[in-house]
C-alpha positions as CSV (number, residue, x, y, z in Angstrom):
1,M,0.0,0.0,0.0
2,N,1.1,3.5,-0.8
3,I,0.5,5.0,2.7
4,Q,1.0,8.6,1.4
5,E,-1.8,8.2,-1.1
6,Y,-4.0,6.7,1.6
7,I,-3.3,9.8,3.9
8,S,-4.0,12.2,1.0
9,S,-7.4,10.5,0.3
10,G,-9.1,12.3,3.1
11,I,-9.6,9.2,5.2
12,I,-8.0,10.8,8.3
13,E,-10.5,13.6,8.3
14,M,-13.4,11.2,7.7
15,V,-12.4,9.0,10.6
16,V,-11.5,11.7,13.1
17,L,-14.8,13.5,12.4
18,G,-16.8,10.3,12.7
19,L,-18.0,10.3,9.1
20,A,-16.3,7.1,7.9
21,S,-18.0,3.8,7.6
22,Q,-17.5,1.0,10.1
23,K,-15.4,-1.0,7.6
24,D,-13.1,2.1,6.8
25,R,-12.7,2.8,10.5
26,E,-11.6,-0.8,11.2
27,E,-9.2,-0.7,8.3
28,F,-7.8,2.6,9.4
29,E,-7.3,1.3,13.0
30,Q,-5.3,-1.7,11.7
31,L,-3.1,0.4,9.4
32,C,-2.3,2.7,12.3
33,I,-0.6,-0.2,14.0
34,R,1.6,-0.8,10.9
35,Y,2.3,2.8,9.8
36,P,3.6,5.4,12.4
37,E,3.3,8.1,9.7
38,L,-0.5,7.5,9.6
39,V,-0.7,8.0,13.3
40,A,1.4,11.2,13.0
41,A,-0.9,12.6,10.3
42,R,-3.9,11.8,12.4
43,N,-2.4,13.5,15.4
44,A,-1.5,16.6,13.3
45,F,-5.1,16.9,12.1
46,E,-6.5,16.6,15.6
47,E,-4.0,19.2,16.9
48,K,-5.0,21.5,14.1
49,L,-8.7,21.2,15.1
50,E,-7.8,21.9,18.7
51,D,-5.8,25.0,17.7
52,I,-8.7,26.3,15.5
53,Y,-11.1,25.7,18.3
54,T,-9.0,27.4,20.9
55,Q,-8.1,30.4,18.8
56,H,-11.5,31.2,17.5
57,S,-13.4,30.5,20.7
58,S,-11.3,33.1,22.6
59,T,-10.2,35.8,20.2
60,I,-13.2,36.6,18.1
61,V,-15.1,39.6,19.5
62,L,-18.8,38.8,19.5
63,P,-21.9,40.3,21.1
64,V,-22.4,39.3,24.7
65,G,-25.6,37.3,24.0
66,L,-24.0,35.4,21.1
67,R,-20.8,34.7,23.0
68,Q,-22.9,33.3,25.9
69,S,-24.8,31.0,23.5
70,L,-21.5,29.7,22.1
71,M,-20.1,29.1,25.6
72,E,-23.2,27.1,26.4
73,A,-22.8,25.1,23.1
74,T,-19.1,24.4,24.0
75,S,-20.1,23.4,27.5
76,T,-22.7,21.0,26.1
77,T,-20.1,19.6,23.8
78,S,-17.7,19.0,26.7
79,H,-20.5,17.4,28.8
80,N,-21.4,15.1,25.9
81,Q,-17.8,13.9,25.6
82,T,-18.5,11.6,28.6
83,K,-20.7,9.6,26.2
84,P,-19.3,10.3,22.8
85,T,-20.9,9.1,19.6
86,N,-19.0,7.8,16.6
87,V,-15.8,7.9,18.5
88,I,-12.9,5.7,17.7
89,T,-10.8,4.5,20.6
90,M,-7.5,3.0,19.7
91,E,-5.1,1.8,22.2
92,N,-1.6,0.7,21.0
93,A,2.0,1.5,21.5
94,N,1.9,4.2,18.8
95,R,-1.4,5.8,19.8
96,P,-2.5,7.4,23.1
97,V,-6.1,7.1,24.1
98,R,-8.3,9.9,22.9
99,R,-11.9,10.3,23.6
100,T,-12.7,13.6,22.1
101,N,-15.9,14.0,20.1
102,W,-14.2,15.7,17.1
103,L,-17.5,16.0,15.2
104,A,-19.0,18.1,18.0
105,V,-15.8,20.2,18.2
106,A,-15.9,20.8,14.5
107,S,-19.6,21.7,14.7
108,V,-18.8,24.4,17.4
109,I,-15.9,25.7,15.2
110,L,-18.3,26.1,12.2
111,L,-20.9,27.7,14.5
112,I,-18.3,30.2,15.7
113,A,-17.2,30.9,12.2
114,A,-20.8,31.3,10.9
115,A,-21.6,33.6,13.8
116,Y,-18.5,35.7,13.2
117,F,-19.2,36.2,9.6
118,A,-22.9,37.0,10.3
119,Y,-21.7,39.6,12.9
120,Q,-19.2,41.0,10.4
121,F,-21.9,41.2,7.7
122,H,-24.3,43.0,10.1
123,S,-21.5,45.5,11.0
124,Q,-20.7,46.2,7.4
125,N,-24.4,46.5,6.6
126,E,-24.8,49.1,9.3
127,A,-21.7,51.0,8.1
128,L,-23.1,50.9,4.5
129,K,-26.5,52.3,5.8
130,K,-24.6,55.1,7.5
131,S,-22.5,55.8,4.4
132,N,-25.7,55.9,2.3
133,A,-27.3,58.4,4.7
134,E,-24.2,60.6,4.5
135,L,-24.3,60.5,0.7
136,Q,-28.0,61.4,0.7
137,Q,-27.3,64.3,3.0
138,R,-24.6,65.5,0.7
139,A,-26.9,65.1,-2.3
140,D,-29.6,67.1,-0.5
141,S,-27.1,69.8,0.3
142,T,-25.9,69.9,-3.3
143,D,-29.5,70.2,-4.5
144,A,-30.1,73.1,-2.1
145,I,-27.0,74.9,-3.4
146,L,-28.0,74.3,-7.1
147,N,-31.5,75.6,-6.3
148,Q,-29.9,78.7,-4.7
149,I,-27.7,79.2,-7.8
150,L,-30.7,79.0,-10.1
151,A,-32.6,81.5,-7.9
152,E,-29.5,83.7,-8.0
153,Q,-29.2,83.5,-11.8
154,K,-32.9,84.4,-12.1
155,V,-32.3,87.6,-10.0
156,F,-29.2,88.5,-11.9
157,K,-30.9,88.2,-15.3
158,D,-34.0,90.2,-14.4
159,S,-34.0,93.4,-16.5
160,N,-35.8,95.2,-13.6
161,V,-32.9,94.5,-11.2
162,T,-30.4,97.2,-10.5
163,V,-26.9,96.0,-9.4
164,V,-25.3,98.2,-6.8
165,S,-21.6,97.6,-6.3
166,M,-20.6,98.3,-2.7
167,E,-17.0,99.3,-2.2
168,G,-15.0,99.3,1.0
169,T,-14.6,102.4,3.1
170,K,-11.4,103.9,4.5
171,I,-11.6,101.8,7.6
172,A,-12.4,98.6,5.6
173,P,-10.9,99.0,2.1
174,R,-11.1,95.3,1.3
175,S,-14.8,94.9,2.2
176,S,-17.1,94.5,-0.8
177,A,-20.5,93.2,-1.7
178,N,-23.2,93.6,-4.3
179,V,-26.8,94.5,-3.8
180,Y,-29.4,93.3,-6.4
181,W,-32.4,95.6,-6.0
182,D,-35.7,95.3,-7.9
183,S,-37.4,98.7,-7.5
184,T,-40.5,97.4,-9.1
185,N,-41.3,94.9,-6.4
186,S,-39.0,96.3,-3.7
187,S,-37.0,93.1,-3.5
188,V,-33.4,93.4,-2.2
189,F,-30.8,90.6,-2.5
190,L,-27.2,90.8,-1.1
191,V,-24.2,88.9,-2.3
192,V,-21.2,89.1,0.0
193,K,-17.9,89.1,-1.8
194,N,-15.4,89.9,1.0
195,M,-16.4,90.5,4.5
196,P,-14.2,89.5,7.5
197,K,-15.7,87.2,10.0
198,L,-16.9,89.0,13.1
199,P,-16.9,88.0,16.8
200,N,-20.0,86.1,17.9
201,D,-21.6,89.2,19.6
202,Q,-21.5,91.3,16.4
203,Q,-23.2,91.2,13.0
204,Y,-23.2,93.1,9.7
205,Q,-26.3,95.3,9.0
206,L,-27.5,96.5,5.7
207,W,-29.1,99.9,5.3
208,A,-30.9,101.8,2.6
209,L,-30.4,105.6,2.5
210,I,-33.6,107.4,1.6
211,D,-33.7,111.2,1.6
212,G,-30.6,111.1,3.8
213,K,-32.2,108.8,6.4
214,P,-31.2,105.2,7.0
215,K,-33.7,102.3,6.7
216,D,-32.8,98.9,8.3
217,L,-32.7,96.1,5.7
218,G,-31.6,93.3,8.1
219,V,-28.5,91.7,9.6
220,F,-26.3,89.0,8.3
221,D,-23.1,87.0,9.0
222,S,-20.2,86.9,6.6
223,D,-19.9,83.1,6.9
224,Q,-23.5,82.2,6.1
225,E,-23.9,79.2,3.8
226,K,-26.3,80.9,1.4
227,L,-24.8,82.3,-1.8
228,I,-27.3,85.1,-2.0
229,L,-29.2,86.6,1.0
230,K,-32.7,87.9,0.8
231,M,-32.8,91.1,2.8
232,N,-35.7,93.4,3.8
233,N,-37.6,95.1,1.0
234,T,-37.3,98.8,0.0
235,Q,-39.0,100.7,-2.8
236,K,-36.7,103.6,-2.6
237,A,-32.9,103.9,-2.1
238,E,-30.3,106.5,-2.9
239,A,-27.6,104.3,-1.6
240,F,-26.9,101.1,0.3
241,A,-24.5,100.8,3.2
242,I,-23.1,98.1,5.5
243,T,-22.1,98.7,9.1
244,I,-21.0,96.5,12.0
245,E,-23.5,96.4,14.8
246,K,-24.3,94.3,17.9
247,R,-25.9,90.9,17.2
248,G,-29.5,91.4,16.3
249,G,-28.9,94.9,14.9
250,N,-29.5,98.5,15.9
251,P,-32.3,100.9,15.0
252,S,-29.7,103.3,13.7
253,P,-26.4,102.7,12.0
254,T,-23.0,103.1,13.7
255,L,-21.4,105.4,11.1
256,E,-17.9,105.1,12.4
257,K,-18.1,101.3,11.7
258,M,-19.4,101.6,8.1
259,Q,-17.7,98.9,6.1
260,S,-18.9,99.5,2.5
261,L,-21.1,101.9,0.6
262,G,-22.7,101.9,-2.9
263,K,-24.9,104.5,-4.6
264,T,-27.8,103.5,-6.8
265,K,-28.5,104.7,-10.3
266,A,-32.2,104.1,-10.1
267,P,-34.5,107.1,-9.9
268,L,-36.3,107.7,-6.7
């Protein structure tokens, strides 16, 4: 007999796991007496099963409830070893007595592996759901920006809209913004081009100058997400000005903190 071919046939795995026929088990037992290498191969396979069982039963991180179930399964397996089924007991000079129910051990290994992959799949599925939610949020944000751009373009292209370019003052030469004013319906839109960020207790305030008197058109922050800001309406305006005021605005402008100014060309 070519013992290496016999070992490679899978008979060792079948016998150890209790899956071989009675005739094959008896033949295997007789051959173990004659071939020490067959005994060594069998021992190697059993040690491999032991290693897999030990490693995976202690190192895989599983939910508490699932780990408890596996521990109970392992405990049941150990208890059942006192009355093993399909167990080969061979006693000879080359073979120590083994009474391990390897089929039960292999079943627990498969159970651990299946539970592990199920847990991994669940974790990956939850991560995928979170990723999809983030993508949806980005898509919604992008849609909002696109809608804002479309609204902005509509305002820009309206023939009734007067564009007022607001230049920086001596105290804020780099400050700039554009006012888009439709005198026919009194709508006022503001596009901030360059306005430094202010402390949390301060805001910018837009004013319309009418017959030399200021009219409050609302407050805004320089770091707002909107590309174009809808301000309060005004039907008349000789000029528009931006000042720095306390958060929430003031009833009258602080002229020494005027940041930018722009005169209109529209008739009053």
